[in-house]
C-alpha positions as CSV (number, residue, x, y, z in Angstrom):
1,X,33.0,22.7,45.3
2,X,33.0,21.8,49.0
3,X,33.9,25.4,49.8
4,X,30.8,26.6,48.0
5,X,28.6,24.6,50.3
6,X,30.3,26.0,53.4
7,X,29.8,29.5,52.0
8,X,26.1,28.7,51.2
9,X,25.6,27.6,54.9
10,X,26.9,31.0,56.0
11,X,24.7,32.7,53.4
12,X,21.6,30.9,54.7
13,X,22.4,32.1,58.2
14,X,22.9,35.7,57.0
15,X,19.7,35.6,54.9
16,X,17.7,34.6,58.0
17,X,17.8,38.1,59.4
18,X,14.4,39.7,59.9
19,X,14.9,42.5,57.4
20,X,15.9,40.1,54.6
21,X,13.1,37.7,55.4
22,X,10.6,40.6,55.2
23,X,12.1,41.6,51.9
24,X,11.8,38.0,50.6
25,X,8.2,37.8,51.7
26,X,7.2,41.2,50.1
27,X,9.0,40.3,46.9
28,X,7.5,36.8,46.7
29,X,3.9,38.1,47.2
30,X,4.3,40.9,44.6
31,X,5.9,38.5,42.2
32,X,3.2,35.9,42.6
33,X,0.5,38.4,41.8
34,X,2.4,40.1,38.9
35,X,3.1,36.6,37.4
36,X,-0.7,35.9,37.6
37,X,-1.7,39.1,35.8
38,X,-1.8,38.8,32.0
39,X,0.3,41.4,30.2
40,X,2.9,41.8,33.0
41,X,5.7,39.3,33.9
42,X,8.9,39.1,35.9
43,X,10.7,41.8,33.9
44,X,7.9,44.3,34.4
45,X,7.6,43.2,38.1
46,X,11.3,43.7,38.9
47,X,11.3,47.0,37.0
48,X,8.3,48.3,38.9
49,X,9.7,47.4,42.3
50,X,13.3,48.6,41.4
51,X,12.9,52.2,42.6
52,X,11.4,51.0,45.9
53,X,13.8,48.1,46.5
54,X,16.9,50.2,46.2
55,X,15.7,52.2,49.2
56,X,16.3,49.0,51.3
57,X,19.6,47.8,52.6
58,X,21.7,46.6,49.6
59,X,21.3,42.9,50.4
60,X,17.6,43.1,51.2
61,X,17.0,45.1,47.9
62,X,18.5,42.3,45.7
63,X,16.8,39.6,47.8
64,X,13.4,41.4,47.2
65,X,14.0,41.8,43.5
66,X,15.1,38.2,43.2
67,X,11.9,37.1,45.0
68,X,9.8,39.1,42.6
69,X,11.6,37.2,39.7
70,X,11.0,33.7,40.9
71,X,7.7,34.5,42.5
72,X,6.4,35.7,39.1
73,X,7.6,32.3,37.6
74,X,5.3,30.6,40.2
75,X,2.4,32.9,39.5
76,X,2.5,32.7,35.7
77,X,0.8,29.2,35.9
78,X,-2.3,30.5,37.6
79,X,-3.9,32.3,34.7
80,X,-2.3,30.0,32.2
81,X,-4.2,27.1,33.8
82,X,-7.4,28.8,34.8
83,X,-8.0,31.1,31.9
84,X,-5.7,29.9,29.2
85,X,-3.8,33.2,29.2
86,X,-0.1,33.0,29.9
87,X,1.1,35.6,32.4
88,X,4.3,35.9,30.4
89,X,6.1,34.2,27.6
90,X,7.6,31.4,29.7
91,X,4.1,30.3,30.8
92,X,3.0,29.7,27.2
93,X,3.7,26.0,27.3
94,X,1.7,25.5,30.5
95,X,-1.4,26.7,28.7
96,X,-1.4,23.7,26.3
97,X,-2.2,21.0,28.9
98,X,-3.0,23.2,31.9
99,X,-6.0,24.9,30.4
100,X,-7.3,21.6,29.0
101,X,-7.2,20.1,32.5
102,X,-9.1,23.1,33.9
103,X,-11.8,22.6,31.3
104,X,-12.0,19.0,32.3
105,X,-12.7,20.0,36.0
106,X,-9.1,19.3,37.0
107,X,-7.9,22.9,37.7
108,X,-7.0,22.0,41.3
109,X,-4.7,19.1,40.4
110,X,-3.2,21.1,37.6
111,X,-2.4,24.0,40.0
112,X,-1.1,21.5,42.5
113,X,1.3,19.9,40.1
114,X,2.5,23.3,38.9
115,X,3.3,24.3,42.5
116,X,5.2,21.0,43.1
117,X,7.0,21.3,39.8
118,X,7.9,25.0,40.5
119,X,9.4,24.0,43.8
120,X,11.3,20.9,42.5
121,X,12.6,22.9,39.5
122,X,13.7,25.8,41.7
123,X,15.4,23.5,44.2
124,X,17.3,21.6,41.5
125,X,18.2,24.9,39.8
126,X,19.5,26.3,43.1
127,X,21.6,23.2,43.8
128,X,23.2,23.4,40.4
129,X,23.7,27.2,40.9
130,X,25.5,26.5,44.1
131,X,27.7,23.7,42.8
132,X,28.6,25.0,39.3
133,X,28.1,28.8,39.3
134,X,31.6,29.8,38.5
135,X,32.4,26.7,36.3
136,X,29.3,27.0,34.1
137,X,29.7,30.7,33.7
138,X,33.1,30.2,32.1
139,X,31.7,27.5,29.8
140,X,28.7,29.7,28.9
141,X,30.9,32.4,27.5
142,X,31.8,29.9,24.7
143,X,28.3,30.4,23.3
144,X,28.8,33.3,20.8
145,X,26.5,34.3,17.9
146,X,27.3,31.1,16.0
147,X,26.4,28.8,18.8
148,X,23.3,30.8,19.7
149,X,22.2,30.7,16.1
150,X,22.5,26.9,16.2
151,X,20.5,26.8,19.4
152,X,17.7,29.0,18.1
153,X,17.5,26.8,14.9
154,X,17.2,23.7,17.2
155,X,14.4,25.4,19.2
156,X,12.5,26.4,16.0
157,X,12.8,22.8,14.8
158,X,10.7,21.8,17.8
159,X,7.7,22.7,15.7
160,X,7.8,19.1,14.5
161,X,6.9,18.1,18.0
162,X,4.8,21.0,19.1
163,X,3.0,21.7,15.9
164,X,0.0,19.4,16.2
165,X,-1.3,16.9,13.7
166,X,-0.7,18.7,10.5
167,X,3.0,19.7,9.8
168,X,2.0,22.0,6.9
169,X,-0.3,24.1,9.2
170,X,2.3,24.1,11.9
171,X,4.9,25.4,9.3
172,X,2.5,28.2,8.2
173,X,1.9,29.2,11.8
174,X,5.7,29.2,12.5
175,X,6.5,31.4,9.5
176,X,3.6,33.7,10.5
177,X,5.4,34.1,13.9
178,X,8.8,34.7,12.2
179,X,7.2,37.5,10.2
180,X,5.6,39.1,13.2
181,X,9.0,39.0,14.9
182,X,10.5,41.2,12.1
183,X,8.0,44.0,12.6
184,X,9.7,47.1,13.9
185,X,13.1,48.7,13.5
186,X,15.8,46.6,11.9
187,X,18.1,45.5,14.7
188,X,21.3,46.2,12.7
189,X,20.4,49.0,10.2
190,X,17.8,50.7,12.3
191,X,15.3,51.1,9.4
192,X,11.6,50.4,10.0
193,X,10.2,47.1,8.6
194,X,6.5,46.2,8.1
195,X,5.4,49.2,10.2
196,X,2.6,50.0,7.7
197,X,3.1,53.7,8.3
198,X,2.3,53.5,12.0
199,X,4.8,54.8,14.5
200,X,3.3,52.5,17.1
201,X,4.9,49.5,15.4
202,X,8.5,51.0,15.4
203,X,9.3,49.0,18.6
204,X,7.7,45.8,17.3
205,X,4.8,43.9,18.9
206,X,4.9,43.2,22.6
207,X,4.6,39.5,23.4
208,X,1.9,40.2,26.1
209,X,-0.3,41.7,23.4
210,X,0.1,38.7,21.1
211,X,-0.3,36.2,24.0
212,X,-3.4,37.9,25.4
213,X,-5.1,38.0,22.0
214,X,-4.0,34.7,20.6
215,X,-4.7,32.6,23.8
216,X,-7.0,34.6,26.1
217,X,-9.3,36.7,23.9
218,X,-9.6,34.0,21.2
219,X,-10.8,31.5,23.9
220,X,-13.3,34.0,25.1
221,X,-14.6,34.6,21.6
222,X,-15.0,30.9,21.1
223,X,-16.7,30.1,24.4
224,X,-20.5,29.8,24.3
225,X,-22.5,31.6,27.0
226,X,-23.6,28.3,28.5
227,X,-21.4,25.2,28.3
228,X,-20.7,22.0,30.0
229,X,-17.4,23.5,31.2
230,X,-19.4,25.5,33.8
231,X,-20.6,22.3,35.4
232,X,-17.2,20.8,35.4
233,X,-15.6,23.8,37.0
234,X,-18.2,23.8,39.8
235,X,-16.7,20.6,41.0
236,X,-13.4,22.2,41.7
237,X,-12.4,22.1,45.4
238,X,-9.8,24.2,47.1
239,X,-8.2,21.3,48.9
240,X,-7.2,20.0,45.5
241,X,-4.7,22.8,45.3
242,X,-2.4,20.9,47.6
243,X,0.3,19.2,45.6
244,X,-0.6,15.5,45.2
245,X,2.3,13.3,46.2
246,X,1.2,10.5,43.9
247,X,0.8,12.7,40.8
248,X,4.1,14.4,41.6
249,X,6.0,11.1,41.8
250,X,4.4,9.9,38.6
251,X,5.9,12.9,36.8
252,X,9.4,12.4,38.2
253,X,11.0,12.0,34.8
254,X,9.5,15.2,33.5
255,X,10.4,17.1,36.7
256,X,14.1,16.1,36.5
257,X,14.5,16.5,32.8
258,X,12.6,19.8,32.8
259,X,14.8,21.1,35.7
260,X,18.0,20.1,34.0
261,X,17.0,21.4,30.6
262,X,15.7,24.6,32.2
263,X,18.9,25.3,34.1
264,X,21.4,24.7,31.4
265,X,19.4,26.6,28.7
266,X,18.8,29.4,31.2
267,X,22.6,29.7,31.7
268,X,23.0,30.7,28.0
269,X,22.7,34.5,27.5
270,X,19.7,35.3,25.4
271,X,18.0,31.9,25.5
272,X,16.0,32.4,28.6
273,X,13.2,30.5,30.3
274,X,10.8,30.6,27.3
275,X,13.2,28.5,25.1
276,X,13.8,26.2,28.1
277,X,10.1,25.5,28.6
278,X,9.6,24.7,24.9
279,X,12.5,22.4,24.8
280,X,11.6,20.6,28.0
281,X,7.9,20.2,26.9
282,X,9.0,18.8,23.5
283,X,11.5,16.5,25.3
284,X,8.8,15.2,27.7
285,X,6.4,14.6,24.8
286,X,9.0,12.8,22.7
287,X,9.9,10.3,25.4
288,X,6.5,9.9,27.0
289,X,4.8,6.5,27.2
290,X,1.6,8.1,25.9
291,X,2.6,11.2,23.8
292,X,-1.0,11.3,22.4
293,X,-2.2,12.6,25.8
294,X,-0.1,15.8,25.4
295,X,-2.2,18.7,24.4
296,X,-5.4,17.1,25.7
297,X,-4.7,17.5,29.4
298,X,-1.6,15.6,30.5
299,X,-0.2,16.3,33.9
300,X,3.3,15.7,32.5
301,X,2.7,18.6,30.1
302,X,2.3,20.9,33.1
303,X,5.1,19.5,35.2
304,X,7.9,19.7,32.5
305,X,7.6,23.4,31.5
306,X,6.9,24.6,35.1
307,X,10.0,22.8,36.4
308,X,12.1,24.2,33.5
309,X,10.6,27.7,34.0
310,X,11.7,28.0,37.6
311,X,15.0,26.2,37.1
312,X,15.9,28.5,34.2
313,X,15.3,31.6,36.5
314,X,18.3,30.5,38.6
315,X,20.4,29.5,35.6
316,X,19.9,33.1,34.4
317,X,21.6,34.3,37.5
318,X,25.0,32.7,36.6
319,X,26.0,34.9,33.6
320,X,24.8,38.0,35.5
321,X,26.6,37.4,38.8
322,X,29.7,35.7,37.4
323,X,30.2,37.4,34.1
324,X,28.2,40.6,34.3
325,X,26.2,39.5,31.2
326,X,22.4,39.5,31.7
327,X,20.9,36.3,30.3
328,X,17.4,37.8,30.0
329,X,15.5,41.0,30.2
330,X,14.7,40.3,33.9
331,X,18.3,39.8,34.9
332,X,19.2,42.9,32.9
333,X,16.9,44.9,35.2
334,X,18.3,43.0,38.2
335,X,21.8,43.9,37.2
336,X,20.7,47.5,37.1
337,X,19.7,47.1,40.7
338,X,23.2,45.8,41.6
339,X,24.8,48.8,39.9
340,X,22.4,51.2,41.7
341,X,23.6,49.9,45.1
342,X,27.2,50.3,44.0
343,X,28.2,46.7,43.0
344,X,29.8,45.7,39.7
345,X,28.7,42.2,38.5
346,X,31.5,40.0,37.1
347,X,34.1,37.5,38.1
348,X,35.6,39.8,40.8
349,X,32.2,40.0,42.6
350,X,32.7,36.5,44.1
351,X,36.0,37.5,45.5
352,X,35.4,41.1,46.6
353,X,31.8,40.6,47.8
354,X,31.7,36.9,48.7
355,X,29.4,37.4,51.7
356,X,26.9,39.4,49.7
357,X,26.7,36.9,46.9
358,X,26.2,33.9,49.1
359,X,23.7,35.7,51.3
360,X,21.7,36.4,48.1
361,X,22.0,32.8,47.1
362,X,20.8,31.8,50.6
363,X,17.8,34.1,50.2
364,X,16.9,32.2,47.0
365,X,16.7,29.0,48.9
366,X,14.5,30.6,51.6
367,X,12.3,32.2,49.0
368,X,11.8,29.1,47.0
369,X,10.6,27.2,50.1
370,X,8.5,30.1,51.3
371,X,6.8,30.4,48.0
372,X,5.3,26.9,48.2
373,X,3.4,28.0,51.4
374,X,2.6,31.5,50.0
375,X,1.3,30.1,46.7
376,X,-0.9,27.5,48.3
377,X,-2.4,30.1,50.6
378,X,-2.9,32.8,47.9
379,X,-3.8,30.7,44.9
380,X,-7.3,30.0,46.2
381,X,-7.9,33.7,46.1
382,X,-6.8,33.9,42.5
383,X,-8.5,30.6,41.7
384,X,-12.0,31.9,42.7
385,X,-12.2,32.7,39.0
386,X,-12.9,29.0,38.5
387,X,-16.2,29.4,40.3
388,X,-17.4,32.4,38.2
389,X,-19.6,31.7,35.2
390,X,-18.0,32.7,31.9
391,X,-20.8,35.2,31.3
392,X,-19.7,37.2,34.3
393,X,-16.0,36.2,34.4
394,X,-15.0,37.0,30.8
395,X,-16.2,40.6,30.7
396,X,-14.3,41.3,33.9
397,X,-11.2,39.6,32.8
398,X,-11.4,41.4,29.4
399,X,-11.7,44.7,31.1
400,X,-8.6,44.0,33.4
401,X,-6.6,42.7,30.4
402,X,-7.5,45.8,28.3
403,X,-6.5,48.1,31.1
404,X,-3.2,46.2,31.5
405,X,-2.5,46.4,27.8
406,X,-3.4,50.1,27.7
407,X,-1.1,50.8,30.6
408,X,1.9,49.5,28.6
409,X,2.1,52.6,26.4
410,X,-1.1,54.4,27.2
411,X,-2.2,53.6,23.7
412,X,-5.5,52.5,22.3
413,X,-3.6,51.2,19.3
414,X,-2.2,48.4,21.4
415,X,-5.7,47.5,22.7
416,X,-7.0,47.3,19.1
417,X,-4.0,45.2,18.2
418,X,-4.8,42.7,21.0
419,X,-8.4,42.5,19.9
420,X,-7.2,41.9,16.3
421,X,-4.9,39.0,17.5
422,X,-7.9,37.6,19.3
423,X,-9.7,37.4,16.0
424,X,-6.7,35.8,14.4
425,X,-6.5,33.3,17.3
426,X,-10.2,32.5,16.9
427,X,-9.8,31.9,13.1
428,X,-6.7,29.7,13.8
429,X,-8.7,27.7,16.4
430,X,-11.6,27.1,13.9
431,X,-9.2,26.1,11.1
432,X,-7.1,23.9,13.4
433,X,-3.9,26.0,13.0
434,X,-1.7,25.5,16.2
435,X,-0.9,28.8,17.9
436,X,2.3,27.6,19.7
437,X,4.5,27.5,16.6
438,X,3.5,31.1,15.9
439,X,4.5,32.1,19.4
440,X,7.7,30.1,19.0
441,X,8.6,32.0,15.8
442,X,7.7,35.4,17.2
443,X,9.9,35.0,20.3
444,X,12.9,33.1,18.9
445,X,12.9,34.6,15.4
446,X,14.5,38.0,16.3
447,X,17.2,36.2,18.3
448,X,17.9,34.0,15.4
449,X,18.0,36.9,13.0
450,X,20.5,38.9,15.1
451,X,22.7,35.8,15.5
452,X,22.8,35.1,11.8
453,X,23.4,38.7,10.7
454,X,26.1,39.5,13.3
455,X,27.9,36.3,12.4
456,X,27.8,37.0,8.7
457,X,29.0,40.6,9.3
458,X,31.9,39.3,11.3
459,X,32.8,36.7,8.6
460,X,32.3,39.0,5.6
461,X,29.4,36.9,4.4
462,X,31.1,33.6,4.7
463,X,28.3,31.0,5.4
464,X,30.9,28.3,6.2
465,X,31.7,30.0,9.5
466,X,28.5,28.4,11.0
467,X,30.1,24.9,10.5
468,X,33.5,25.8,12.1
469,X,32.3,25.6,15.7
470,X,32.2,22.1,17.3
471,X,29.4,23.1,19.6
472,X,27.3,24.4,16.7
473,X,27.9,21.2,14.7
474,X,26.6,19.1,17.6
475,X,23.5,21.2,17.9
476,X,23.0,21.1,14.1
477,X,23.2,17.3,14.2
478,X,20.6,17.2,17.0
479,X,18.4,19.4,14.9
480,X,18.7,17.2,11.9
481,X,17.9,14.1,14.1
482,X,14.8,15.9,15.5
483,X,13.5,16.5,12.0
484,X,14.5,13.3,10.2
485,X,13.9,10.6,12.9
486,X,10.1,11.2,13.2
487,X,9.7,11.2,9.4
488,X,11.8,8.0,9.1
489,X,9.9,6.3,11.9
490,X,6.5,7.2,10.5
491,X,7.6,6.0,7.0
492,X,8.9,2.8,8.5
493,X,5.6,2.2,10.4
494,X,3.5,2.8,7.2
495,X,5.6,0.3,5.2
496,X,5.9,-2.3,8.0
497,X,2.9,-4.4,7.0
498,X,3.9,-4.5,3.3
499,X,7.5,-5.3,4.0
500,X,6.7,-7.9,6.7
501,X,3.5,-9.8,6.1
502,X,3.8,-11.4,9.5
503,X,3.1,-8.0,11.0
504,X,-0.2,-7.6,9.2
505,X,-3.1,-8.4,11.6
506,X,-5.1,-11.5,10.7
507,X,-8.9,-11.4,10.4
508,X,-11.1,-14.3,11.3
509,X,-10.3,-17.7,12.8
């Protein structure tokens, strides 16, 4: 481990060369703006820059692509907080409290805590990456289809925490998301499912289309032309964008727990930052002193997922560099960049290209620090949306969003689909159905399905194979506890006055 820190020091020195610093700056700025644009995200950003980046020197190319990745993680919070539209899937949890804070006139503090959380999460993720890259990579390979199935079931069980006041409505929303996740070609058999005769649904439904409609367009449909929110937003001041030390320290538990959860979930191939943010948010809410504030504008509700988001981005690097297994769509594109410059990711990379690997890790440290300054400087430009009246802002945003959706496949069908999801989101809002479980089901459902079916194919249909893995058994036990404990505690609280008369409040003298 001590050797790793010495190699990192050399990597930091090598990453300080002007060409690599320039690549880090360009990638960070591009990533920040891509993360802030609804419909795009880190995967699209890295893919867009890939042909340009490979024209750089090999080390500078990967440094630039990595900067786009973690820069997009920073930028995803901007539209999530200001407009209620997640830039990508991993920013979904930030919307819940971030947008509520913006509507209360606290957009500046919310953006400030997101910047601080992104930096802290990134720093903790980098420290863990440096210390345990090789060790954790070996452990992560133990997570096969059985263990991933258990982890996805655990993630889906978080609906008991994230589902709002009515468990039944949360369950309906979750199963709606699971159904949406099955649309498209069967991942095993290759036959179309629920495509309704449209070839446009063969590839399934893009998350960006669902997110833009369900969160962004639905909110615009529901917003009156004149509201008190306009008055609240006018009080927003740019100096509030600076991370508040007091607010940051008050959220220290959420920053640490979110960073740790984000990193270790990010290490697992296929889990990714989205599952990490959901788990960290649920964990923060479960152990908060005032859980009732979550969903209504809690700073902790912004700090936990943003820390997990950025920490997970570095956790994703471990299976890619050390095992040659991309842990997410973004690292798959990034691995393609490594192959294009003639490098083969895997265990031998640390031995044959040690200088390259540790220079890239050093560039991550520099980029994470530089992004704090870049984000603070550029966020006011993006945050000018907070000063624009909804009557002027929403048509402009809708036009940009529609153009972004159209550019995905150059298809008007996708635009109409987003508008349709906007109507669905509006109806859910009016009927008090929580949208987060639907997103949870849509994202994690396909991963769960693939894990279950591949496991059953390998075991000739023997369901008992799911209970033969010690790791899976531990995760199943945690899932059961997550579901049963809240029910048991609520039942105990309801019966406490009857069982213990001394607990019944007295009325009168």
